[in-house]
LUMRO-440431 format. One record per atom (N, C-alpha, C): x, y, z; residue in three letters. Coordinates in steps of 0.2 Angstrom, whole numbers, padded with zeros to 4 digits, always signed. Example, Ala and Ser with C-alpha at 12.3 -4.5 7.8 and 13.67 -1.06 7.14 Angstrom:
BEGIN
+0066-0028+0039ALA+0062-0022+0039ALA+0066-0016+0039ALA+0064-0011+0035SER+0068-0005+0036SER+0064+0000+0039SER
This chain:
BEGIN
-0004-0028+0062UNK-0002-0031+0054UNK-0002-0039+0056UNK-0004-0045+0053UNK+0000-0049+0057UNK+0004-0053+0052UNK+0001-0052+0045UNK+0011-0056+0042UNK+0010-0049+0034UNK+0017-0049+0033UNK+0019-0047+0025UNK+0023-0052+0021UNK+0022-0050+0016UNK+0024-0053+0007UNK+0025-0052+0005UNK+0033-0050+0003UNK+0036-0046-0003UNK+0038-0046-0008UNK+0035-0046-0014UNK+0037-0049-0020UNK+0038-0046-0027UNK+0046-0046-0029UNK+0047-0040-0035UNK+0046-0043-0044UNK+0041-0038-0046UNK+0041-0039-0053UNK+0044-0033-0056UNK+0050-0034-0062UNK+0052-0031-0065UNK+0052-0023-0062UNK+0052-0018-0062UNK+0051-0012-0058UNK+0047-0010-0054UNK+0045-0015-0051UNK+0039-0014-0047UNK+0040-0021-0039UNK+0040-0017-0034UNK+0039-0021-0029UNK+0031-0020-0025UNK+0031-0027-0024UNK+0022-0027-0021UNK+0023-0031-0016UNK+0019-0030-0008UNK+0020-0031-0003UNK+0012-0033-0004UNK+0011-0038-0002UNK+0004-0041-0001UNK+0003-0040+0008UNK-0003-0036+0011UNK-0003-0034+0018UNK-0007-0041+0020UNK-0008-0043+0027UNK-0012-0047+0028UNK-0015-0044+0036UNK-0019-0044+0039UNK-0024-0039+0047UNK-0025-0035+0046UNK-0024-0028+0048UNK-0025-0021+0051UNK-0021-0016+0052UNK-0020-0013+0047UNK-0017-0006+0048UNK-0020-0002+0053UNK-0019-0003+0060UNK-0022+0001+0062UNK-0017+0002+0069UNK-0017+0007+0075UNK-0013+0010+0078UNK-0010+0003+0084UNK-0015-0002+0084UNK-0012-0008+0087UNK-0005-0012+0085UNK-0003-0011+0079UNK+0001-0012+0073UNK+0005-0008+0070UNK+0003-0004+0068UNK+0006+0002+0064UNK+0014+0003+0066UNK+0016+0002+0073UNK+0024+0002+0073UNK+0028-0003+0069UNK+0025-0013+0070UNK+0029-0013+0064UNK+0027-0014+0058UNK+0021-0012+0057UNK+0022-0010+0048UNK+0024-0006+0045UNK+0025+0000+0050UNK+0028+0007+0049UNK+0036+0005+0051UNK+0040+0000+0051UNK+0047-0003+0053UNK+0047-0006+0047UNK+0042-0011+0047UNK+0046-0015+0037UNK+0044-0011+0034UNK+0038-0006+0032UNK+0040-0002+0027UNK+0045+0003+0026UNK+0046+0006+0031UNK+0054+0007+0031UNK+0062+0004+0028UNK+0061-0001+0033UNK+0067-0008+0028UNK+0064-0008+0022UNK+0058-0008+0020UNK+0057-0011+0011UNK+0061-0004+0007UNK+0057+0003+0009UNK+0060+0008+0007UNK+0065+0012+0003UNK+0070+0007+0008UNK+0075+0007+0008UNK+0079+0002+0001UNK+0075-0003-0001UNK+0076-0009-0007UNK+0074-0006-0011UNK+0066-0002-0009UNK+0063+0005-0017UNK+0070+0009-0021UNK+0071+0011-0014UNK+0077+0016-0018UNK+0085+0014-0023UNK+0088+0008-0018UNK+0092+0005-0018UNK+0092+0003-0026UNK+0086-0002-0028UNK+0087-0008-0035UNK+0082+0000-0039UNK+0079+0005-0038UNK+0077+0011-0042UNK+0069+0004-0045UNK+0066+0005-0042UNK+0057+0002-0042UNK+0055+0008-0042UNK+0052+0008-0050UNK+0049+0012-0050UNK+0042+0015-0047UNK+0037+0006-0046UNK+0030+0005-0042UNK+0031+0002-0036UNK+0026+0006-0031UNK+0027+0002-0024UNK+0019-0002-0025UNK+0017-0008-0025UNK+0010-0009-0023UNK+0006-0011-0016UNK+0005-0012-0015UNK+0001-0012-0008UNK-0006-0019-0010UNK-0004-0025-0011UNK-0009-0029-0010UNK-0015-0028-0002UNK-0019-0024-0002UNK-0026-0024+0004UNK-0030-0027+0005UNK-0029-0033+0001UNK-0035-0040-0002UNK-0038-0042+0004UNK-0034-0044+0010UNK-0033-0047+0014UNK-0033-0042+0023UNK-0034-0037+0020UNK-0037-0030+0025UNK-0040-0030+0028UNK-0043-0032+0036UNK-0050-0031+0036UNK-0051-0022+0042UNK-0045-0021+0043UNK-0047-0014+0047UNK-0042-0009+0044UNK-0044-0004+0043UNK-0040+0003+0044UNK-0043+0007+0047UNK-0036+0010+0054UNK-0041+0017+0060UNK-0038+0024+0055UNK-0041+0026+0060UNK-0036+0036+0060UNK-0030+0035+0056UNK-0025+0032+0061UNK-0020+0032+0062UNK-0017+0027+0057UNK-0018+0023+0053UNK-0017+0018+0049UNK-0017+0020+0042UNK-0023+0026+0043UNK-0026+0033+0035UNK-0020+0038+0037UNK-0017+0043+0043UNK-0010+0044+0039UNK-0006+0040+0039UNK-0005+0035+0042UNK+0001+0032+0040UNK+0003+0032+0033UNK-0001+0031+0032UNK-0003+0029+0022UNK-0001+0034+0017UNK-0004+0041+0022UNK-0003+0048+0020UNK+0004+0050+0018UNK+0007+0047+0023UNK+0015+0048+0024UNK+0016+0044+0021UNK+0016+0038+0018UNK+0018+0034+0015UNK+0018+0035+0006UNK+0012+0041+0005UNK+0012+0043-0003UNK+0016+0049-0003UNK+0016+0053+0004UNK+0022+0059+0002UNK+0030+0056+0002UNK+0032+0049+0005UNK+0036+0045+0005UNK+0039+0044-0002UNK+0033+0045-0006UNK+0031+0039-0011UNK+0034+0044-0018UNK+0031+0051-0019UNK+0030+0053-0022UNK+0037+0058-0022UNK+0037+0060-0016UNK+0046+0064-0015UNK+0051+0059-0020UNK+0049+0054-0019UNK+0055+0049-0021UNK+0053+0047-0029UNK+0049+0050-0033UNK+0047+0049-0038UNK+0045+0041-0042UNK+0042+0037-0035UNK+0041+0031-0035UNK+0031+0030-0036UNK+0028+0027-0041UNK+0022+0026-0041UNK+0018+0023-0034UNK+0014+0024-0030UNK+0012+0019-0026UNK+0003+0019-0027UNK+0004+0014-0026UNK-0007+0007-0029UNK-0006+0006-0024UNK-0011+0009-0022UNK-0017+0000-0017UNK-0020-0001-0020UNK-0021-0009-0021UNK-0028-0014-0023UNK-0028-0019-0022UNK-0036-0020-0021UNK-0040-0025-0018UNK-0044-0025-0014UNK-0044-0019-0013UNK-0050-0017-0004UNK-0054-0021-0005UNK-0058-0023+0002UNK-0062-0026+0003UNK-0067-0019+0004UNK-0072-0021+0002UNK-0079-0015+0000UNK-0079-0011+0008UNK-0076-0010+0015UNK-0079-0009+0019UNK-0074-0005+0017UNK-0067-0007+0018UNK-0061+0000+0017UNK-0060+0006+0011UNK-0064+0001+0005UNK-0064+0005-0002UNK-0072+0011+0002UNK-0076+0008+0004UNK-0080+0012+0008UNK-0078+0019+0009UNK-0074+0019+0016UNK-0070+0025+0022UNK-0065+0025+0015UNK-0062+0024+0011UNK-0057+0029+0007UNK-0061+0034+0003UNK-0068+0033-0001UNK-0069+0036-0002UNK-0075+0040+0000UNK-0079+0037+0006UNK-0081+0043+0013UNK-0076+0050+0012UNK-0070+0048+0015UNK-0066+0053+0016UNK-0061+0056+0013UNK-0064+0054+0006UNK-0061+0056-0001UNK-0054+0055-0003UNK-0050+0051+0002UNK-0044+0050-0002UNK-0043+0046-0007UNK-0049+0043-0009UNK-0048+0040-0014UNK-0047+0047-0020UNK-0047+0049-0018UNK-0047+0057-0022UNK-0036+0059-0024UNK-0035+0053-0016UNK-0027+0055-0016UNK-0022+0049-0020UNK-0025+0044-0019UNK-0021+0037-0020UNK-0024+0033-0027UNK-0019+0030-0028UNK-0022+0028-0035UNK-0024+0020-0032UNK-0028+0020-0033UNK-0035+0014-0029UNK-0036+0010-0036UNK-0035+0002-0036UNK-0038-0001-0040UNK-0039-0006-0037UNK-0043-0011-0045UNK-0047-0019-0041UNK-0040-0022-0041UNK-0042-0031-0040UNK-0035-0034-0044UNK-0035-0037-0048UNK-0041-0035-0051UNK-0040-0036-0056UNK-0039-0032-0065UNK-0040-0027-0062UNK-0036-0020-0065UNK-0028-0021-0065UNK-0027-0022-0059UNK-0020-0018-0056UNK-0017-0027-0060UNK-0021-0032-0060UNK-0017-0040-0065UNK-0017-0037-0071UNK-0021-0034-0073UNK-0021-0034-0081UNK-0015-0028-0083UNK-0017-0022-0079UNK-0013-0014-0082UNK-0005-0019-0078UNK-0004-0021-0073UNK+0004-0021-0072UNK+0008-0027-0073UNK+0005-0034-0072UNK+0005-0040-0072UNK+0005-0045-0078UNK+0002-0041-0084UNK+0002-0045-0091UNK+0009-0041-0094UNK
């Protein structure tokens, strides 16, 4: 993972990710998200959105981490949204049937439903 940008909007926290969610960068991402999770709980955010528009790769450990993150958000009554997936990652989510687990949206739909 090369870059994280955080944005707060009302009861929603958005993280814009850039790079790869893979074994090589997972430790940094996990450490960062763990710190963000404290903020999510302290400020009582209801929605946690990950902007994956600049993510070019997710490997199996990265997918496993997303599942772990989904479990954390569910247990804390926070909605997790993944949005703006590139076509390759969207296909991977569909082939692995993870699109059934996650709330996945296009950038346009996310902005229409949550930012307007």
